[in-house]
C-alpha positions in Angstrom: -19.5 25.1 5.5 -18.2 22.1 7.5 -14.6 22.3 8.6 -12.5 19.2 7.9 -10.9 19.5 11.4 -13.8 19.1 13.8 -15.0 16.6 16.4 -14.2 12.9 16.2 -12.9 13.3 12.7 -9.6 14.6 14.2 -9.1 11.2 15.9 -9.9 9.2 12.8 -7.6 11.4 10.7 -4.6 11.0 13.1 -5.2 7.2 13.2 -5.2 7.2 9.4 -2.0 9.3 9.3 -0.3 6.9 11.8 -1.2 3.9 9.8 0.0 5.4 6.6 3.3 6.5 8.2 3.8 3.0 9.7 3.2 1.4 6.3 5.6 3.7 4.6 8.3 3.2 7.3 8.0 -0.6 7.1 8.1 -0.4 3.3 11.4 1.6 3.5 12.9 -1.0 5.8 11.9 -3.8 3.3 13.3 -1.8 0.4 16.6 -1.2 2.2 16.9 -4.8 3.3 16.3 -6.1 -0.2 18.0 -3.3 -2.2 20.2 -5.8 -4.1 17.1 -7.8 -5.2 14.4 -5.2 -5.8 13.3 -6.8 -9.0 12.5 -10.0 -7.1 10.1 -8.2 -4.7 6.4 -9.0 -5.1 4.4 -6.2 -6.7 1.7 -6.5 -4.0 4.2 -4.8 -1.6 4.2 -1.5 -3.6 0.7 -1.6 -5.1 -1.0 -0.3 -1.9 1.1 2.9 -2.1 -0.1 3.6 -5.6 -3.7 2.8 -5.1 -3.9 4.4 -1.6 -2.4 7.6 -2.9 -4.7 7.7 -5.8 -7.8 7.1 -3.7 -6.7 9.4 -0.9 -5.4 12.4 -3.0 -6.4 12.2 -6.7 -10.0 11.1 -6.5 -11.2 13.9 -4.1 -9.1 16.6 -5.8 -10.0 15.7 -9.4 -13.6 14.4 -9.2 -15.2 15.7 -6.0 -14.9 18.9 -4.0 -17.0 18.3 -0.9 -15.9 17.3 2.6 -17.8 14.1 3.1 -16.4 12.5 -0.1 -12.9 13.7 0.9 -13.3 12.0 4.3 -14.6 8.8 2.8 -11.7 8.7 0.4 -9.2 9.3 3.2 -10.7 6.4 5.2 -10.6 4.1 2.1 -7.0 5.0 1.5 -6.2 4.2 5.2 -7.9 0.8 4.8 -5.7 0.1 1.7 -2.6 1.1 3.8 -3.7 -1.3 6.6 -3.8 -4.1 3.9 -0.3 -3.1 2.8 0.9 -3.1 6.4 -0.5 -6.5 7.0 1.1 -7.9 3.8 4.5 -6.5 4.8 4.2 -7.8 8.4 3.2 -11.2 7.3 6.0 -11.4 4.7 8.6 -10.3 7.3 7.4 -12.8 9.9 7.9 -15.8 7.6 11.1 -17.7 7.9 13.6 -16.2 5.5 11.1 -13.5 4.5 10.0 -15.7 1.6 6.6 -14.0 1.4 8.2 -10.8 0.1 10.0 -12.3 -2.8 8.7 -13.8 -6.0 9.2 -17.5 -6.3 11.1 -18.9 -9.3 8.4 -20.0 -11.7 6.7 -19.5 -15.0 5.8 -15.9 -14.3 9.5 -14.9 -14.3 10.6 -16.7 -17.4 9.5 -16.7 -21.0 8.2 -20.2 -21.8 9.1 -21.7 -25.2 6.2 -22.4 -27.5 5.8 -26.1 -28.4 4.3 -26.4 -31.9 4.6 -30.2 -32.3 
């Protein structure tokens, strides 16, 4: 049986853990900064947490029981967290953090149906 803690995998694992922790910390900063306007935050900021957690934890535990698949799922989840980290960093770097909030548009309001 192959141990999950051997060789170069240890380095990959700690890099993935650092990326995930960095993303979660930055997400907490954003949530605290915009706590009065949480409903205006874009869903793409939180979606990587949901998808990354599902891929990293649920897929290997529910569907597969071998080490290579577990490792592949962990790396895939880390890539998803890197995408979330890049999205948060890009949104915070924009003037006024406008990349983090939804814009007022048709997606936020119910449009009346014109029948005539």
